[in-house]
C-alpha positions in Angstrom: 138.7 102.0 27.9 136.7 102.0 31.2 134.7 99.0 30.1 137.7 97.0 28.9 139.6 97.7 32.1 136.7 96.6 34.3 136.1 93.5 32.1 139.8 92.5 32.4 140.3 93.1 36.1 137.0 92.9 38.0 136.6 89.1 38.0 140.1 88.5 39.5 139.5 91.4 42.0 136.2 90.0 43.1 137.7 86.5 43.5 140.4 87.8 45.7 138.0 89.8 47.7 135.7 86.8 48.3 138.6 85.0 49.8 138.6 87.6 52.6 134.9 88.3 53.3 133.8 89.5 49.9 132.1 92.8 48.9 128.5 94.0 49.6 125.8 92.8 47.2 125.1 96.4 46.0 128.7 96.8 44.8 128.9 93.4 43.1 125.6 94.2 41.3 126.9 97.6 40.2 129.8 95.9 38.4 127.8 93.0 37.0 125.1 95.3 35.6 127.7 97.6 34.1 129.3 94.7 32.2 125.9 93.9 30.8 125.1 97.6 29.9 124.7 98.3 26.2 125.3 94.7 25.1 122.6 93.3 22.8 123.0 89.7 24.0 121.6 90.8 27.4 118.4 92.3 26.0 117.4 94.8 23.4 114.6 96.9 21.8 113.7 96.2 18.2 113.0 99.5 16.3 111.3 99.5 12.9 110.6 102.3 10.4 106.9 102.4 9.5 107.7 103.8 6.0 110.5 101.7 4.6 110.8 98.8 7.0 114.4 99.6 8.1 115.1 98.1 11.5 117.8 98.3 14.1 118.4 97.0 17.6 119.0 99.1 20.7 120.6 97.4 23.7 119.3 97.9 27.3 121.2 100.0 29.7 122.3 99.1 33.3 120.5 102.1 35.0 123.0 102.0 37.8 124.2 105.1 39.6 127.8 104.4 40.6 130.2 105.0 37.7 128.6 104.0 34.3 129.4 107.0 32.1 126.4 106.3 29.8 123.7 105.8 32.4 125.0 108.6 34.7 125.3 110.9 31.7 121.6 110.2 31.1 120.8 110.8 34.7 122.8 114.0 34.7 121.0 115.3 31.6 117.6 114.3 32.9 118.2 115.8 36.3 119.5 119.1 34.8 116.5 119.5 32.6 114.2 118.7 35.5 115.8 121.3 37.8 115.9 124.0 35.1 112.4 123.5 33.9 110.5 122.5 37.0 112.4 123.4 40.2 114.7 126.4 40.1 112.9 129.8 39.7 114.2 132.7 37.6 116.1 134.4 40.4 119.8 134.7 41.2 121.3 131.3 42.3 124.5 130.9 44.2 126.7 127.8 44.0 127.7 126.7 47.5 130.4 124.0 47.9 131.1 122.2 51.2 134.2 120.1 51.5 134.9 118.0 54.5 138.0 116.9 56.5 139.9 114.1 54.9 139.4 111.8 57.8 135.6 111.8 57.3 135.8 110.5 53.7 135.5 106.7 54.4 133.0 107.3 57.3 130.5 109.4 55.2 131.0 107.2 52.2 129.8 104.2 54.3 127.4 105.7 56.8 124.5 106.9 54.7 122.5 108.1 57.7 125.3 110.2 59.0 126.0 111.6 55.6 122.4 112.7 55.2 122.6 114.4 58.6 125.8 116.2 57.6 124.2 117.5 54.4 121.2 118.7 56.3 123.4 120.4 58.9 125.3 122.3 56.2 122.1 123.4 54.4 120.5 124.4 57.7 123.4 126.8 58.4 123.1 128.2 54.9 119.4 128.7 55.5 120.1 130.4 58.8 122.7 132.7 57.3 120.3 133.8 54.6 117.5 134.5 57.0 119.6 136.6 59.4 121.1 138.5 56.5 117.6 139.1 55.1 116.4 140.4 58.5 119.2 142.9 58.7 119.1 144.0 55.1 115.4 144.1 54.5 114.3 145.2 58.0 112.1 142.1 58.6 110.4 141.8 62.0 111.5 138.2 62.3 113.8 135.7 60.5 110.7 133.5 60.2 109.3 136.0 57.7 112.1 135.0 55.2 111.8 131.8 53.2 114.8 130.2 51.5 115.3 127.3 49.1 118.0 125.2 47.6 119.1 121.9 46.1 122.1 119.9 47.3 123.9 117.2 45.3 126.2 114.7 47.1 129.4 113.9 45.1 131.4 110.9 46.3 134.7 111.4 44.3 137.0 114.1 43.1 138.8 114.6 39.8 141.4 112.0 40.7 138.7 109.4 41.5 139.6 109.5 45.2 136.8 108.9 47.7 136.0 112.4 48.7 132.4 113.0 49.8 131.5 116.6 49.4 128.4 118.7 48.6 127.4 121.0 45.8 124.4 123.2 46.5 122.4 125.6 44.3 120.8 128.0 46.7 118.5 130.9 45.8 120.6 134.0 46.5 117.9 135.8 48.5 114.7 135.1 50.3 111.0 135.0 49.5 108.8 137.3 51.7 105.1 138.0 51.7 104.1 141.4 50.5 103.3 143.8 53.4 104.1 140.9 55.8 100.7 139.5 55.1 100.9 135.6 54.9 97.9 135.7 52.6 99.6 137.9 50.1 101.7 136.6 47.2 105.4 135.8 47.7 108.0 138.2 46.4 111.7 137.4 46.0 114.2 139.8 47.5 117.9 139.5 46.4 120.5 139.8 49.1 124.0 141.3 48.9 127.0 139.1 48.2 127.9 137.2 51.5 131.1 138.5 53.0 134.0 136.3 54.1 132.8 136.8 57.7 129.3 135.5 56.7 130.9 132.4 55.1 133.2 131.9 58.1 130.2 131.9 60.4 128.5 129.2 58.2 131.7 127.1 58.3 132.1 127.5 62.1 128.5 126.6 62.8 128.5 123.7 60.4 131.6 122.4 62.0 129.9 122.6 65.4 126.9 120.8 64.1 129.0 118.1 62.5 131.1 117.7 65.7 127.8 117.2 67.6 126.7 114.6 65.1 130.0 112.8 65.3 130.1 112.7 69.1 126.6 111.1 69.0 128.3 108.3 67.0 131.3 108.2 69.3 133.6 110.1 66.8 135.1 113.5 66.5 136.4 116.1 64.1 139.7 116.2 65.8 142.3 114.9 63.3 144.1 113.0 66.0 140.9 111.1 66.9 139.7 110.4 63.3 140.4 106.9 62.1 141.2 106.2 58.4 138.7 103.3 58.4 135.6 103.2 60.6 136.0 100.1 62.9 132.4 99.1 62.3 133.0 99.1 58.5 136.2 97.1 58.9 134.4 94.6 61.0 131.2 94.3 58.9 132.7 94.7 55.4 136.5 94.3 55.5 136.7 94.2 51.7 134.7 97.4 51.3 136.7 99.0 54.1 140.0 98.2 52.3 138.7 99.7 49.1 137.5 102.8 50.8 140.8 103.3 52.6 142.8 103.0 49.4 140.4 105.2 47.5 140.3 107.9 50.2 144.1 108.1 50.5 144.5 107.9 46.7 147.0 105.0 47.0 148.0 102.5 44.3 147.3 98.8 45.2 149.4 97.0 42.6 152.6 97.3 40.6 155.8 99.0 41.6 154.0 101.8 43.3 151.8 99.7 45.5 151.1 101.5 48.8 152.2 104.8 47.3 150.3 107.6 45.4 150.2 107.1 41.6 152.6 108.8 39.3 151.7 112.4 38.5 152.3 114.1 35.2 153.2 117.8 35.4 151.9 120.2 32.8 155.2 122.0 32.6 158.4 122.0 34.5 158.2 125.8 34.6 154.5 126.6 34.6 153.7 130.2 33.4 152.9 132.7 36.1 149.3 132.6 37.1 147.3 135.8 36.7 147.1 137.7 39.9 144.2 136.4 41.9 141.6 138.5 43.6 142.4 139.0 47.3 141.1 135.9 49.0 140.1 137.9 52.1 137.4 139.6 50.0 136.0 136.3 48.6 133.1 134.3 50.2 135.4 131.4 51.1 136.3 130.1 54.6 137.5 127.0 56.3 137.0 126.0 60.0 138.2 122.7 61.4 138.5 121.2 58.0 135.0 122.3 56.9 135.7 124.4 53.8 132.9 126.5 52.4 133.1 128.1 48.9 130.3 130.4 47.7 131.9 132.5 44.9 129.9 131.6 41.9 126.4 133.2 41.3 124.4 132.9 38.1 121.4 134.9 36.8 118.4 132.6 37.1 117.0 134.2 33.9 119.9 132.7 31.9 118.3 129.2 31.7 121.1 127.7 29.6 123.7 128.6 32.2 121.5 127.3 35.0 121.2 124.0 33.1 125.0 123.8 32.7 125.5 124.4 36.4 122.9 121.7 37.2 124.9 119.3 35.0 128.1 120.2 36.7 126.8 119.4 40.2 125.4 116.0 39.0 128.2 115.0 36.7 129.4 111.3 36.6 132.7 110.5 38.4 134.4 109.2 35.2 134.7 110.9 31.9 135.6 108.4 29.3 137.4 110.8 27.1 139.9 111.5 29.9 140.8 107.9 30.6 143.2 106.2 28.1 145.7 103.3 28.0 149.3 104.1 27.5 151.8 102.2 25.4 153.2 100.6 28.6 149.7 99.2 29.5 149.1 101.7 32.4 146.1 104.0 32.5 146.4 107.8 32.3 143.6 109.9 33.8 143.7 113.5 32.5 142.2 116.3 34.6 139.9 118.9 33.1 141.7 121.5 35.0 145.4 121.5 36.0 146.0 121.3 39.7 147.7 124.2 41.5 151.0 122.2 41.7 150.9 121.7 37.9 149.6 118.2 37.9 147.6 117.5 34.8 147.1 113.7 34.9 147.7 110.5 37.0 149.3 107.3 35.8 148.4 104.0 37.5 148.0 100.3 36.9 144.6 99.2 35.5 144.0 97.2 38.7 144.2 100.4 40.8 141.1 101.6 39.1 138.8 99.0 40.6 139.0 100.1 44.3 138.3 103.6 43.3 135.2 102.5 41.3 134.1 100.4 44.3 134.2 103.5 46.5 132.3 105.5 43.9 129.2 103.3 44.3 126.7 104.9 46.7 125.0 102.7 49.3 121.4 101.7 48.4 118.4 103.8 49.5 120.5 107.0 49.7 119.3 110.1 47.8 122.2 111.8 46.0 120.0 114.9 45.3 118.1 116.6 48.1 115.7 119.6 48.2 115.4 122.2 51.0 113.2 125.1 52.0 110.6 126.3 49.5 111.9 123.9 46.9 111.2 120.9 49.0 108.2 118.8 48.2 107.1 119.2 51.8 106.8 123.0 51.5 103.4 124.5 51.1 105.0 127.4 49.2 106.7 125.3 46.6 104.0 125.6 44.0 104.1 129.4 44.4 107.8 129.7 43.4 108.8 126.9 41.1 108.6 127.6 37.3 105.7 126.3 35.3 106.9 123.7 32.7 106.2 124.4 29.1 102.9 123.1 27.7 104.7 120.6 25.5 106.7 119.1 28.3 104.0 116.6 29.2 103.9 115.3 25.6 107.6 115.3 25.4 107.7 112.7 28.1 105.3 110.3 26.4 106.7 107.3 24.5 105.8 107.2 20.8 102.9 104.9 19.8 104.0 101.3 19.0 102.7 98.6 16.8 100.2 96.1 18.1 97.8 96.2 21.0 98.8 98.6 23.7 98.6 98.0 27.5 96.1 100.2 29.2 96.5 100.9 32.9 93.6 101.6 35.1 93.7 105.2 36.2 96.3 106.2 33.6 95.6 109.4 31.9 97.2 111.4 29.1 97.6 114.4 31.4 100.0 112.6 33.7 103.6 113.2 32.5 106.3 110.6 33.1 108.8 111.4 35.9 111.7 111.3 33.5 112.5 112.6 30.1 112.7 109.9 27.4 116.2 109.0 26.2 115.4 110.1 22.7 114.2 113.5 23.9 117.4 113.9 25.9 119.6 113.0 22.9 117.8 115.6 20.8 118.0 118.2 23.6 121.7 117.7 24.5 123.3 116.5 21.2 120.7 117.6 18.6 120.5 113.9 17.6 117.3 112.5 16.3 117.0 108.8 17.0 113.3 108.6 16.2 113.8 109.3 12.5 114.8 106.6 10.1 118.3 107.3 8.7 117.2 105.8 5.3 113.9 107.5 4.5 113.4 110.0 7.4 110.2 108.1 8.4 109.2 107.6 12.0 111.0 104.8 13.9 108.8 102.9 16.3 109.5 100.0 18.6 108.2 96.6 17.5 109.4 94.2 20.1 111.1 94.1 23.5 113.6 91.1 23.6 114.4 90.0 27.2 114.4 86.2 26.9 117.2 84.1 25.4 115.0 82.9 22.6 113.9 86.4 21.6 117.4 87.8 21.8 118.9 85.0 19.7 116.2 85.3 17.1 116.6 89.0 16.7 120.4 88.8 16.6 120.2 86.2 13.9 117.7 88.2 11.8 120.1 91.2 11.9 123.2 89.1 11.1 124.6 89.7 14.6 126.0 87.4 17.2 126.8 87.7 20.9 129.9 89.9 21.5 132.5 88.4 23.7 133.9 90.7 26.4 137.3 92.3 25.7 140.0 89.7 26.2 142.8 90.3 28.6 145.6 92.0 26.8 148.7 90.0 26.0 151.5 90.8 28.4 149.1 92.3 31.0 148.5 90.0 33.9 146.2 90.4 36.9 148.3 90.9 40.0 148.2 88.0 42.4 148.6 90.2 45.5 146.9 93.6 46.0 148.0 96.1 48.6 144.6 96.1 50.3 143.4 95.0 53.7 141.9 91.8 52.4 145.3 91.0 50.8 146.9 90.5 54.2 147.2 87.0 55.4 
C-alpha cells in the first residue's frame, strides 16, 4: 500500500513543489530510488542452483534510509545484530528516551549540526549523572575514575508519522572502574542503583540549560513564545521542504475536506475500560523541564541477549510499518497504531496525498549519523576493546558472500580474516525469519549467483529468459484524483 500510494501521488506532488522552488535533491532521490526498489527492470541478481540448474532473479534494493520498509528493516536487523554481538557488553542496560519541545521539531529536522549538538548535550548530562552517582555510591576519589558508555539513536518521526525528532539511548546502567584505582589494572563493571526522579529531573534541567545555550548561539530560544514553527532560514533556502516540515510537525492534513486540520482519529472504544492503576509517577525515573522530557524506566539484563537485540531493533525501527497502513473502501488511508493512545485513539484516517509530506519529513539530511556512540563504546575510546563483547568465531565467515561461478575478482590487500562491515541479507533472513534463501527450493542444493544485471541489455535478456517483462507501476485508482491545490506553503500564490 505504501508503494502504491507513493507511485500514485509523488509525481504530481513533485511537479507542484517544483513550481514553487522544488525540493532538495536528497529528498527527490529518496523517492526516486524507493520507486525503483525491488523492481527487476531496474537491475537484478541471477541466482542458479549448482545441482539442478534451477534459477531465479532477485531485484536490487534502494538502500535508502528515509522510509523504505524493506531497506530500513534490513538496516534495523543488521544494526541490532551488530550492537548485540559486537558493542553492548553483558551488563545491565537502561533505555533512556529524550523528547524535545514541539517547537524544535522542524528546526532539528533541518539543522543536522544543531541536532548532533543536542544529542551530545543530552548524552553528556546522562554521563555526568552516572559519574556523580557512582562517586557517591562507590566512594570514588573522583568522577574521572568512573567510565560510562552508551549508544544513541535519532528517530525523526512518531507513531503518527509526524515530524518529531527524539532520541533513544541504550546506556550501561553503571560504570567501569579500574581495580584498586590502578589505571593499569583491568576494568570492572559496577552496577548503580535505579536513578531517582530527582536524578532524572537534574538531567532534564541541565539538558534544557545546554540546549538553551546552543539555541542562543543560533539566535533561537527554548521559550515557546519565541520558537517559530518554521525556521526562517529553512523557509528562505528550501520553501518546499519548509512547508512539508511544518505540515508534518503539526500533523496537519494538506488535502481533502480536512485540509489545514488534523486527520480524523479512530477511537478504540467510546467507553474504554478502566486502565490498571499505574505506579505512582513520583517514584518513576521520569521528568520534564522546559519541554525536555526524560524517560528512563526500562532496564534490561545484558545477559539476556535476545531481549537486548529486541531493544536494539526497537530504537532503530523504520518509521512506517506496512502492515499498519491500509486503504479503506472510501479511498482514504488508515494508519493503525501499535499501542492505543491515552485518549483512546487507535488509528488515523487521511487522504493518500497527506502521506507524502510526512514521508518527505522522515528523510534525514545527508551526512548525518542516525546512530551515535559515546563513552567507552565510542571508537575513539582507548578502553573500548576492553569492554565490548568478542564476536563468535563464525561471525567473520557469516559475513562472507558464497563463492560464485567464474573468475573471482581479487583485491590487493584483501584477506580472509577481514569480516565485512555488514551481515549479508541471506544471513539476516535466516537469523530473523529462519528463512533459507541460499538453498534451492527444488532440490535443496546450494544457490549461487551467476550474473549481476545492471545494464538494459542484461536486464532485458534475463527477464526474457525467465518469461518475465517489466512491471508497470501501479496505476492511479479510478475515482481517485490528485488534488490540484495542497494546503502547503508552496501552494500559496
